[in-house]
N, C-alpha and C positions, 0 to 999 in steps of 0.2 A: 399452447400448443395447437390452437386449432389452425392458425394460419399455417401449418406444416404438415398438415396429415398428406396431404395431395403428393409432395415430395417424400413424404415415410413409405408411401404404398408403392410410389415408384423405384424406389432404392432396395424393397424386400424383396421388389420380383426380381430383381436384379441378384439377390443373395441366392435365391430358389433355383437359379441359374449357375449358381458356383463363385458368387463374389462374397468379402468377408469385412468385421467392423473391429479386429483388435491388429496388432501387428506382429509378427512371430516373437516378438521381444516384448517382455514385459515394464511397469515400471520400475525395474532395480537389475533387467538384464539387458544382453545386447544378444549379438545373433552372427555365425559366419555362412556364406554362399560362396558358390564358385563354379565353374566346370574345369573339369580335372581333362587336360589334353596332352597330345605329344608333339613335337618338333614340327609336326607338318600340317597342325592344327585339328588336327582328325580327335574327336572326344573318344576320351577311355572307358568304358563301361565294366563298373564293380571293383574299381580302386578305395581300397581302404587308407581310412584315414584314423588316425588318433591324435586326441586333444590334451593336452596335460598342463595344467593350472599352476601356479604359484606354490601349491600346498600338494602337489601331485595328482590331485584327483584328473580321472578320465574321462572321457568321452570320445563316443565312437563315431562312425559315419562310413556311406557307402557312397558311390556315385552309380545314380541309376542311366537306364539307358541313352539319358541327352548328356551324361557325361557331370551331371549336376550331383551338387552335393547340401545339403544345408543342416544346419545344427542349430536350434534355436534355445531360447533362455539360457545363457551362458553368462556368468555374473562377470563383471566389466573386470579388465586386468591383463595382463601379461599372460600368453599361450605360448607353449612348444607345439609342434604338427609334426608329424611322420607320416608320409604319402606312399604306400607302396602298391605296387599292381602287377599280375604275372606278365613276364618279360619286360620288363625295364629298371630301371635301378631303384632306391633308395630317394626320396627327397625328403630333408628335414628343413623346416622353418624353425629358426631359434625365437623368434620373436613375431606375435601379431597381436597386435593390439584391440581388444574389442570393446568399442565404449559403450555406456546404457544408453538406451534406448533406438541404439543405431545397428544396422545389418554389415558388417563387414564385407567385402566381396575380395576374392582375391581366385585370381585360374592360374593354378601350378602348372608347371610344362613339366612332364616326365621324358626321359632319356633313356634310349633300348640299352638294354645290359645291365651290369651291379653295380655301376657305377652311383656313387651319392654325395648328393650333393647336399648343401646347406648355405641359407639365406635367412635376412630377416625383411620383415615386413611390418613396417610400423602404421603404414596407411593402405590398405586395400584400394582397390578401384570403384570407387562409388555406382558406376555406372553398369548394369541400370539398375541399380542402389531404389529407393524407395525412399528415403527421408528428406527432407524436404529442406532445402538450402538455408530457410528464413530458422530452422531450429539450431541447436547447439550444444554441443556437449563439450566439459571443459575437465582435464584428467588432473593429474596431483600431480603432473611437472606446469601444467600453467597455473594451476592453484598457489605454486610455491613461486615463479617466478613473476608473477605479472604483480604490478601494485595493486595494494589492498588496503586502503586505510580502515583501520581496524581490521577485525577478525571474522565477520558477517559479509560471508562469500556469496549469501544471494543476490548482492548488490552486482557481481559480475554480469547478470541476467539484462544487464541495463545494455551490455555491449552487439545484445543482438540488434537485428533490423527493426522487428516491430515491438519493442519494448521501449517504452521511457521512463527514466529517472525523473518521479515528482518531489519537488521539493517536500520539505519536514517543516511548513514555516511555523514562526512562533503561533500563531492563532491555531493553526491547523493539530489541536492536539487530538490526543487517541481519544477514541468515543467513551471509554472511561474517564476522561479529565486526567489522564495523563500524557504529556506531551512525549513524541516518541524521541530518542537521542537524536541531534544532530545530523549524524552522522548517516543515520539510516532513512533512507528515502524510500517512498513506496513505488512499487512497480503497477504500470498500467499496460497492460495487453492492447495495441489494436483501438487505442481512444475508449477502452471499457473502464470500469470505474473497479480500484484495485481488492475492494472486496469481493470481487468474484474469480479470484487468482485460486488456484490449487497448490495445496504445497505438499510433498511425498518424500517421506524418510525411509528405508528398506521396504517400500511399497505400503506402509501405511501411512493414512491419513494425516498429514501433521500440520494443516491448517486449522486456526482456532476458531469457530464455529460464530462464536460471540461478534467479532468482528472481519474474520476473513483473512488475519496476517499468520504470519506463521507462529509457533506457540510459544508462547510467550510476551507478543505484542513485539511492537518497533522500537520499546524503548532499551531491550536488550540489545548490548553490546555484539553478540553473538549466539546463534540458538544451541547450535554443537560443535564442540571442539574442532578445528580446523583439519587438526591431525588427524581425524577421526574419519574425514572424508577421501575415498576412494575416486568419485568421481559424481557430478552434477552434470544434469541435461535441462534445459529450456526450450520448454516445447510450446510455440506459439503458433503451430500451422494446425490446418485442418485434423490432422489425426485425434488430438487430445490423448486420454487415460481411460483406463479401465474402472478407473471408479468413478467418473460421474462427478458433476457439479464443478467445472471447469470453464466457465460460459467464458472467462478472462484468457486466463492462460496457465502452464502449470511449469514448475520447479520442480524436479525429481534430483536425491539425496542418495548416495550409497553408500553407506559406512565399508570400511578396511573390513580383511578378514587377515588371521593370522598366516602365516606363510612357512613353508619348510625350513627354513632359516631364520633364526633369531635375529629381529632387526628393532630398532627405537630409534628414537630423537628425544633433545631436550633444544625449547628456543627462551628468548627473550625479546623482547621488544621496548623502546623504550621513544617516547615522543613527550617535548617538553614546547610551551610556545616560547618561550624564551628564544628556539631558534628556527622561529615562524615570522610572519607578518602579522601587522597588527588586520585589525577590520576597520575599515573604512567606516562603518556606521554604526562600533562603537563609542560612545560618547555617554558621559554623565553628566547628569545637570543636578546643582546646587543650590538652594534659596541662597545661604553665604549670608544670612542678617541684613535683609533687605539689595544685596548687591548680586545678582544671579549669576552662577557662575559655567559655563561647559567647559568640559576638558576632554580629550580621547584617552583612551585608556585602552589598559590590556590585559585583563586580567589572568593571573597565572592559571596553567592548564597541563597538568601531566598527570601520564596514563602510561602505565607499566603492564605488559600483558607477557603472562610466561606460562610454559605448559611443556607437555612433552607426552611420549606416547611409545609402545612397547609391547612386542606381540611374537608370537613361534609358534613349534607345536609344543601340548602339552602331555601329550600322547601322538608318538610318530605315526605318521600315514592316518590317523583316524581323528585325535581333537585339538584343535587349533586354538590360541586367544588372543587377544587383543585389546588393550585398554587404551584410553587417551585421556587427557584431562589437560583444562586450562582455566587458568585465571587474568584477571585485572583486578588492578588497582590504580584508582584515579582521582585527581584531587582535584578538581576547579571550581574554588569560589567565584561565586555570581557578584554583582553591583546591580544592586536594586535603585531606580531611576526613573522617571519619566523621562518618556521618548521622544519628547519635543524640547530639541534646546530651549525653546520660547517660553516652555511652558510656566516659569514663574515671572515672566515679564510680562506685565502687563498694561495694554494698551491706551492712550488716552479715555478713548470708547468706552473700553470693562472701568476705567478708574470713577466714570463718569455716572454709571449704572449704578458702582457700587455705595457712590455717595448719595444718589437719589434715594435707594434701597435703606439709606439709614447706616451705611456698613463705610465706618471710617478708613484711615490710615491705619489706626492701631490694631481694629478688630481683621481685618484685613493682613497683618503683618503676623498677628497671631494664628489665622488658619494656614500661611503658608508655611511659617515654621511647624506648623503642627505636621503639615504633610511631608517634609523635608525630613522630619524627628523619622518618617517612615521610611529612610531611604537608606543605603549605605552598604555594606559587604555581606555578602550570605554566604555561610560556609555550607560547603556542597559534597559529595566523595559518590561518586559510583565505583562498588566493588560487585565483583562477579564470579563466581566457579561453576564448572562444568564437567561432569566425567561421562563418558561412554563407555563401558567393557562390552567386550563380544566376545561369543564363546563359537566355534562349529566345527558338528560332530559329523564326521565322513564316514558312514557304511560302505564299504566297498566302492564302487564305479557308480550305484545306482541311487543311492539317499543319501539326502544332508537335513542337519538338521541346526538351526541357527536360532540363536537366541543373544537378547541384546538390552540393554536399560540402559537409558538416557535421564540425568542428572543437571539441574541447575538453578541457581541458587543466584540473587542477584538484594542486591540492598542499594538503596540511594539517598541518604538523607539530604531533604532538601531537592528533592531527584526529579520532581513534576516536570518542570521545566528545564530546557538545557542550554538556550540559548544563553551567551557570557554577560551581557547586559539587560536584566529582565525590566519590563515596566509592568511592575507589582511591589506591595511594602514586602520588607522583611520578614514577615511572618505571614505572608499570603504565596505562600511555595508549599507543596505538602511533601511528605515523605513515602518514597514508592519502596516496596516490597514485592518481590515476584517468586514463585516457589514450582519449579515444574519437572515433573517424572512421568516417565515413560516407560514400559518395555514390551517387547514382542518377541515372541516363536512365530519360527517360520519353516516350515519343513517340506522338501521336496524328493522327490522318488522319481524314477523311471521304471516304468510297466514293463519296457521293453524299451529297443532300439527307436522306436517312432511314438510311446505315449510318455508324455510327463507329466506329473500332477506337480500341484504348488498349493499351501494352504498356510494360512498365517493366522493367527491371534496376536492382539495388543491391546493394551489398557494404558488409559494416560489421564495424568490430573495438569492442570496451568490454572494457577490459582495467582491473583493480581491483589496486593493490599495498598491502600493508601488513604494517611491520613495528615490533616494540617499540625502544625502549631500553635500551641495556645497563641492567642491575641498579645501584642503588646500592650505595655500597660496604658500607652493614652489612649487605643480604641476600645472603641464603644462595646460594648458586651450585652447589648440589647438582644442579641437574638438568642433560641433554644439552648439549653448548654451553656450558658455564656460567649457563646460565638459570636463573632461581630458581622456585621450587614456589611456586605461586599458593595466595592463604591467604584465605577467605573466613570473615570474623568474624561468626556473628550477622546477617546481612546489612546490616551496618553498614558493615563497612569491608573492603576486599579489595587487596591487595596481591602482587608476584611477576608473574613475567610468564606473560601470559596466555593461558588454555589454547587460546583458539579463536583466535589468530594466529601461527599454525605457520606457515599459507600464506604464499605469497609473492604467489601471484597467486588472487583470490578473485571471481569465474574471470578469464580470460582469453579472452571469447568471440567467436567470428570467425562471421559469417552472411552465405550468398549467397541471394539472392530473384530469383525471376522470376515473372513474370505477363501475363498477356494478357485482355483481356474486349474484346466487340462489344454493341453496342447498335443495335438496329432501330425505327426510330420510323414506327410506323403510323398511319394515321387513327384508329384507336382503341386501337392495341395498342402497347406499348413491351416489345419482348424482349432480354430480356440474358441473356448465353452467359459464361462466362470462367472462368480455372482459375490459380491462384497455387502456388506450390512454391518451400520455402524449406529451406535446408540450415544448420545450426548445429553449428559446429563449437568444442566446450568442452574447454578444457584450466584445469584445477587444479593448477597445481603444486608441487612443492618443499617440503611440507608435512612440518615436520621430526615427529620423536617427541614429543609432550607434556614438558613440563616436571615434569607433574605436577600435582595440582588438592588442597588439604587443605579439608575444611569444619568450621569451628567454629558450629553452630549447639545454642541451647537446645533440645534433644529430648526430653527426659524432665524428671519432677518428682522430690518425695522426696531433697532435698538434693542434688540434681546440679543447680548454677544455670546450668552448662552456656557455651557463648559464649566468652567474654572470658578468662573464670576458666579453662577449658579451655585455650585457646591458651597465656595463660599460664605454665600448670602445664609445660605440653610444651617453651613455650619454656625456661622455669629448669631443666627437665632434659635434654633434647634427644636425640637417638635415641641417642646409646650411654650416658648416663649412667642410664637410668632402672633402678629394681631390678623385676625378674618382680612378676607382680600382677593386679589390674584398677584403674583409674583410677577414683579412691573416691567416694563420697558425705561426708558430712561425719560420718556414722558409722559410717564404715571405715578403714581405715589402711592398705590395698593399695595399688600402683602398676601400672599397665602403659603405656595413651597415652591421652588424651582426645580425639584428634579422635573427629567423630562417621564421616566417610567420607573416602575418599582414592582418587582416580580418574587414570587416564593412558591416553594414547593411545601402541600398539607400532605400528612397522613403517617400513619405510623406501621409500616411494612415493614416486619419484622427479617422476613428473607422474600424474595421471587424465586422462584424456582420452578422450574417446568423441563421437561423431556420433549427430544426430539429425534428419531429414525427416518434414516435414511437407507434404501437399496438399489441398489446396481445389477443388473444381471446383465452379460454381455455375452454375443456367438459370432463365430465369422470364420472365416474360410479365407487365405490368400493362394492366391492362383497362379503360380509359375509359370504361365501359356504355351510361351516358349524362351530361348536365352534371353532374348531381348524386350518383351514383353510382361508384366505381370498385371494384375485387377488384384487392388484390396481393397474389401467392402466388407459392411456387412449392421450391426444393430444393436443398438444400446438403450435399456428399458429403465428409467430413471423415477423412483419414487420418495420423496422428502412428506414425513407425516408430521403437521404442523400442534403443537399442543392444543388442549382442548381450553375454555375462555376459564379465567379465575374468578372476576369479579364484573359479570355480565350487568348492563343498566338497562332495565325494562323501558325508562323513560327516554333514553338516547334510542335505542331501538324502536320505539314508536315514532320516532320523530323525521327519523331519519333511515328506519329499517328498509326502503327499497332500495338505496343504494349500499349500505353498509351496514354492519353489525357489530356487536360488541358480546355476543351469545354465543356466538359458534368460530370457527378457522377451517375458513375453504379448504377441500382435497384436489391439489392436481395430480390427476390420477393417470395422467395420458402423454406423459411426457417420454416419447418415442425418440431416439436418435440416431438416424440412420449415417451412414457414411460409406463415400465410393473415391476412391483411389486410384489410376491408372498410370504407368510408368513404363515408359519407350525410349528404349535406347538407338537411335535413329543411324549410330555410328558406334565404333569402338569410343570415340570421344565425345559424343553429345548425347544427352540424356532430356528425356523433356516430361514433364509432369502434371496432373490436373487431377484434382480431388473437392470436393464437396462434402456436408456434412453439419451438422444440424447440434447443438452442446447448449446444456442448461446449466443457467445457475441458482444460486440458493438466496435462503431470506438469512439475514445476520441475525444472531441472537439478541444483540444490540435494539432492532425492532423489533423482536419479538416481544422482549422487555415494557419497549414501551406501551405497544398493545395489550399486555395483560395487566400494568401496574394501571397505564392512564385511563380510568374508565369515568372519572368525578362521580365514585359511587363511594359507601362505608367501607373500609379496610382497602380502599386502594388509595392511588396517589393522584393529590388535584394540586392543576398548577396556576396560580393566580398573575394576573397584569394588571396593574390601576396607573391611572395619571394622578394627578393633585387633584383634578375635578371629580374624582369616582366619589361616589354617595358611600361612607362608610360605618358601621354602628361601631360606637365608642367601645362596644365591651370585648371586641376582637383584637384590639389596637394597643399596644403596649403606651400608648400615650395619648388614649383617647382619642376626640374626635378629631386634633389638630395633626393629623396623622402626616409626617415627615421626617427627615434623616435627626436622629439614628433611631426610630420607631420601627417594629416590626410587628405582626401577627403573632400572635399567643393562642391562637384556636382556628379552626380550620373554617373558611368562610360561609356566610351563611345571610339569611336575608338577601337584598340587595345585592350586598357582595358577590352571593352565589353566582351570581351572572356575569362574572367577570372571570370563572372559572374554565378552565382547557381539559377537553379531553379528546380519545383518539379510537377510531374506529377502524374496521378493515371493509374493503370493498367485496362484496359478496360474490361478484364473479373474479377476485384474484387468482392472477397467473403465476407461477415463478419467471423470471427470466428465460427466453429464449433465443439463439443467436445462431443464424446463419453462415458459414466461413466458405468461400470459393478461392479458390487457389489455383493460377499456372505459372511455371517454371519453367527455364530452358537453363540446365547447367553444359557449360562446355569446358573440357579439357584441353589447358594450353599446350603441357607440360606435364612430363612425371610430375604428380603432388603438386599441379600450379590447375587451378581452374577459375571460369568465370562464369556467373548466374544471374538470369533475371528475372523477380518473382515478381509476379502481380497478384495481389491479394483485393479480396472482397469482402466485406461483413457488415451481414444487416441484425440489429439488434433490435429486438420488438420485446412486450411483457416487461419495460422495466419497471421498478420501484418509483415512486412516484408520488408526492402528498398535494392536497387542496385544502381548504375549508367548505366544509358543507352546511356551516350557519351562516350563510351569508344570502341574503334576499337576490331574487334577480333586481340588477340595473335597470332603473328606469328612466334616467338621464344619463346624458355626457358633460364631460368637464374638460374646458380647454386650457391648455400651458402653451406660454411663448418663451422662447430662448433666448434670455439677454447673456450676451456673450461677446467679449472684444475678439479682434481677430477673425483667420479663415477655419472653416473646418466642414465636415463633411455633410453632407443632406440629412436635418433632420435631428443636426447638434449645432446650425448658421443661426449667428444673430439676426431673430428676428422670425424664424421658423415657427408656427402653429402646429399644435396637433391637438388630436382630441382622443381621450378614453373613455370606456365605460366607466359611470361612479358608482360606487356602492355607498349606499346610506344604514344599511339595516338586517337584522338579525333576522334569520325564520322564526325562531324562539328566544325570546329573553332569558327562557331558562337556564342558558347556557354562555359562554363564552365562544371562543374556538373550538370547533369541532374537527378535529385533525381525520381525513382518509386518508388509509394505505389505496393507491392506487396502483395498476398493473399498465398504465396506461404512456411509457416512457418508451420510445425508440430512436435507435439511432441508425447511422450508416459509417463505415469507414471501408476508404480506398487507399492503396497504398500500390507503390513502384519500387521495387527494393534491388539495388545495383548492387552486387559482392565481387570481390579478389578475392583468393584465400590462394596460400603459397605454406604450405608444410613441409618442415624439414627438421631431423633428428638434430642437425646441428648447423651452423653457420645463420641463415635469416628464415624467421618464421614470420609472416606477413597475412594479416586480416583487414579489410577493408571494407567499409557498406556507405552509400549512400542511399535514405528512404526520402520518398515524398509521399506525401501521405495528406488526407483533410478527412478530418473526423467531424460528424454532427452528431447535436441529439438536441431534446428537449428538456434535459435534468439540470438543472439550477445548480442543486445538491446533491453529491452523489457518497457522504457522505453513508457509513453503516447505522448512524444516529438519524432517523429522519426529522426532517425541517416540520415546522407547524403550518407552514403554510409556503411548497417552494414554486408555486407558479407568480406570475404577474397578476394573472385573471383567472380569478377562479372555477370558468366556466368553460375559458378556451387556453389549450396548449400551444397553442400556434404563436403566441407572442412569444415563447421561450425556444423554439427553434434555432438553431446558432452550431458555432464551433464549440466541437466540446471543451469542459475545462482541461483533458488530458490532447489537446491538439497540440501536435508541433509539426506544423509543415516539412519541413525539414529536420532531419540528423543524418551528422556525419560521426561514423566511430572508425578507429584503425587503432589497430594494435599489433606490439610487433616485439619478436624477442630475437635478439642478435647473442650468439653463441660462436665465438670464435674457436676454430678446431685446428691448431697446427701437426701435420706431420712431419714436420722437420727434421732431420736426424739429431740435431742441436738439443741436450738435453735443457739447457738452458733458455734457448726459443721458448719452445715448449711449456716449460713453468713458469714465465713470463706470459705468454700470450693465454693460454688453455686456463679453464678453468672459470672466465669471466661470463658475467651474461649482462646485456641491458635489456631494459624492455620497456618502451615510451609507448603510453596509452593517451588519445586524443577522442575525446566528443564534443561534440559540439552541437548546436540544437535550436531553434528557432523559441524565444521566447514564450511563456504560456501565455494563454487570452487574457484579459479584465474586460471590465466594462463601464462604464460612465454610473456613478452610483448616486441617488438620489437622497437628500434628505430633509424631513418634511412630510406634510400632507394633511389628513387626517386618520381618524380611526375610530374601528366600530368597539363597541365592549368587551374588556379583556383583549382587546389585539394590537397589531403592531399599527405604528404609522407608517403609511402609504400613501402615494401618489392617488391612487385609488378608491383607498380605503378599506381595501382588501384585506392589506395586514399579509402580504405575499412577497414577491421577488420586488428590489429599490433600483433597480437599473431605469437608463431612459428607454422607455420601449419604440421613440420615435426613431432610433439606431438601431436598437436590437440589442441584446447580450453578448459579450466576450468578443468587443468588437474592435480594440485596441489588443496590443502585444506588449509585453516586457521585451526590452532588448534582448538578444542569442547570449545565450552562455556558453563559455568554451574551457574548457581547462585541458593542459596538459600535465599527465603525473608521470613518472619516471622512478626506476627500481634500476640501481647498479649493484651487483653481485659476486662476490668473490669467491668461490668454492675451493679449499684447500684440503686435497686428498691424502689423508695419512697412510691409508691404505686400498686396497680393490674395496673393501669393505665399509672402509670408516671415512668421514668429511666435514671438514667446517666450515659452513657458509659464513660471510660477513657482508652483510646489508646495508644501505641505503636508499630512502624512498622519498622523494617529494610528491606531494598530491597541489594539484595548482601552480605547478612550478613556476609559472609567467606571472601568477600573484595577479590574474585579469580578475576584474571584479565583475560578479555577476550578478545582479541585484534579481531578488526572491518575493520582494512586498512592494507596493505601492500604493501609495494613499490614492483610493478609490470613490469620496466624496468629491463630487463633480457640482452639482444642484443644489439649492436650497431654495425650498420655495416660498415665491414671496405673498405678498398681500397682492389683492384683487383690483386691476386698476377699474376706471371705467365703465369698460368694455364687458368687465366680468372677466376677462381672462386672467389667469394666475400667471405670476412672471415665474422662471426658473433661473435662477442666479447663478450664473458660473462661478465657479470657486478658484481665482487662480490667486496668486499674490498681493493685487493692486484690491482687487472685492474684500478680499478679506481685511485687509488692511483699514478700509474704508469702514467695514460693517465692527471692527474692533471683535472680529469673531476667533476664537482658543482653534487653532487647527491648522495643521500644513495645506500649502496648495494642491489640489489636484495634480497628480502626476509624479507629486515628488518619489522619489525612489526611497525607500523607507528601510531596508534591511535585505542584508547578503551572509546573514548570519547563520542560516538556518537549513543548510543544504551542504550537502558532500563537495558542491562547487563554491565554498566560502574560500579565506585566503588561504594562502600557503601555507603550508604545512611541512615538518621533517619529521623522518621517523628511523631509528637507527635498530638494525637487529644481530643477533646471535644466533648461529644453528647448526647443532650438531646430531650426525646422523652414522649410525653402524648397524 
């Protein structure tokens, strides 16, 4: 917070003069404003307004001396408005739509006499409104008319300018080890990590503190029934929310209420892969008795979604009820297969290497047959049920009591991974079970016509469970609990018990929340005061000691083919039959073991449990200076109490206590978030808006878990990484001194081995993420309900979480590298280019391996220009389009909620890592349209044929995500990873930098065609057909990033970096794909074409 104190003081001074912090509407309501005037344009003072919602609840207001009226805190929905004034006729507005988080502005005109007039206002004048053009609200009509792949409506957030949809790639598993549903991408606001977003349901914080995802995580097909959603709003602008901790952005959902008339719906949706296209990357490879075969496959995927809702009065004019339920049944068996079609096809160099190691053709065939036996079909299902009942008690027009309960159950056998072809063994994909329940009680009461009070209390539980099936009969059960060690072969095939799924609860999170705020609506000011308190009880339980994980990766050159050949060698000899020596190249004859590295976690932590508490206090005053000018400013104070240390390590604190600690958690008590917004209507058609604010982020529970567990202390967790050269004690290894596949460790590391153990600490000066946002926008009304806007957005991120290894002694020398590659390239990656980097060769202390420090030295910036066109209509064509040009920079290689061991390339210099953000998409183009033809012809046949249709296309295109030239090989310190400079950090090419390359553009066209057949004025049947990625455009989401291998130094002492193109790989006989090979498009909402058909009945 320290860099922002000056700005906070300045804005607090403005508040003292009459500015504000919160909107006249909160996270679950909207507002209505305007000026009452006569036919000449003169304002009318003392006009009376009466609003009635769909349940009959009334709200009242009176126009002030400027003719203005303002009604805050209105639940979203349709309203009827009656306006009267002495000497003027009655004006009745039969429909005015109030949206969540936005203020609808109307300028009613009264006529002389007693004549009454009835009009409809679907969309009021937004000028001079105060809602940013880059924010958006979607109504129930939008949710029903636009194409939606699945029922997870939060994905509509990516249709707004500053929000990008980030691929849920196969390697991007949920931090608990559970991969997200391929339909559910992450949301990044302004290039910031998705873990910093805020999700709100009826004013309650819906964000899972463990990883920053919506409750239940990304694995859920839907979080609440879609039919229960009245409206949801995406807020990416400066304004933010009253809850705080929204450094990224916020998605707010408001549920439906029961109405005065009974209403309901039922629906059924069907999707089957037989009607869709095949994924171009879905191939299955088999050994086939020595004749490897690769075939394109299209695994069956059938999904049925069904549900309904019903609502109405339970006690007329007082008690209203609503309930929605939704379910899914999905059968989508996967195919386990190596991801590289050439996996089983050994080159001449590989065969020669095996022969030199004493592995003949028979032994080779036996090893490959073993691997092939682990592949095949994996039965898989994903079933979910969600229920949300809601009650509203209305006591006159002054008070309302609301209660709702949300219940979700999800079960997915073998659903740990969701892609159709898995690069894992048949018994290496875990079962997933998710339980979420939450309850909310909310009271709203009007103390007077100007004072409004609101308070709510909420409790929730979010529990995720994961468990692996038992190993196959052929797999070695040498790990704890008869588990099989995990084996990863050249990034192409993995089998064994997943090291990430030792936990049973991932997490079990229980949250209690209390909030209250009041709003005073004066003649020219709206004052808002409030507070929110949330306590989170986090339980991550029963994590067993890991079964261990072997890595077989092609890491060096010069006759060491690596990867599959190394595994075949170790498999042939096994841990007990190796002669001593070193794993040979084709030019040597000695043996040891050929795995590249082995990792294992130790410690019997039955349950890691901790509490966090957050507080948010806000105050503000919205000042309507004139009918054309409004100042909106204020302040919010935020505090996050972190849990105390559980396993402090005095030895670690003594060695590194100046910079970091294991015995205390820092306290960030000065998070003051001011905000200032000014909106000015330069004319009746033009509005200008400028705003500035500060927002603070959070620290994911997954990070806190690591800080509390991984302290290399008795009773905590300890992680070990070793190579075949590591000295071990035979008493600790299941195979004695000759440690290698399939051996594991049977006790915690001790003696010389303890020096390879890892630990984690937190910086003594750690601060929570702080984001400055600024925005300037101009909106011009071209015609009725048609606007264009231009918005410039700037954001500066500071104090972002980052990691480095403290246990690295300062560099005393540099090491030189030379690029060896054919063809042209950018400077720094051209053939013959030479560069130097500091070389790290020693630990600060040999008592420990890597000591990860959680720092807050990350920073970033975001600049964007968003151009938007918006045409809204109740019938005919509604069109929204935007183009966003942006640039997001940061120094964060890792943005996961699970902290990396060492995220920096250089442990003391983070400037190496400054580059494009992992979520930087320079261009984004989004267009949505809804066409609803409405024919007023006298012919009944013509109206029956034309009316009732709707056609809704959605077009989204964006620049591909950035990626880097990655390196393989180098040196490592005890317990560390192999990297270019020996530090164990990032592995990109430093002479070029991080994220300098891009995947191709992604582009999709989704389409929804529907026909509504009206049986009566209140009942209808709707048939629908939806196509996702209609044009079947291939949108790659993953690429082979291994660009260079480290070779042997020449006479000049310079180490060559050998570019991994197809020719080099063939000549070296390595296992792997050439650099830049596109490897997947199966893990994103933009994958191959899918078709879905639906039936919906409403009454």
